[in-house]
C-alpha positions, 0 to 999 in steps of 0.5 A: 187610699182612694176614695178617702177625704181627709179634712184639716182643722186646727188644734184647739186650745185644749190640744184636741186631735185634729180630723185629719189624723183620725182620718188619717189613722183610719185610712192606716186601719184600712190598709192593715185590715187589707193585709190580714189573712181572710179569717183571721183577726188582728190586735193592733197595740197603740200607745195614747195618741189622741187620734188612736182612741179618737171616737171618730175611728171607722175600725175594720171587723177584722181589728181589735186595738188595744191602747197602752196604759198612760206613763208605760214606756216600760211597755213600749219598745220603742221608748227602749230604743230612745233611752238606748240613744240617750244613753250611747248615742246621744250622751254628752261626750268628753274627749281626751284634748 
């Protein structure tokens, strides 16, 4: 990721995204775009993280971004992993003594 300058800015009281997050996301999108086959187009499905929808993102021409609707954990596969862990591994266990 040579040539990308990332600056740091503190979070504001409203919790807005940092320039670091937007710059890192832009760099990540550039890396993904490099791996897309020539002439192909990729669709990235994103959650509602602040820098995923930042106006400062530079989205390459061979990528499209689709943001999941808010409060839709059923559409985000990672949420299923957490549900499984909470139900089976992180739950309180009572042992016979």
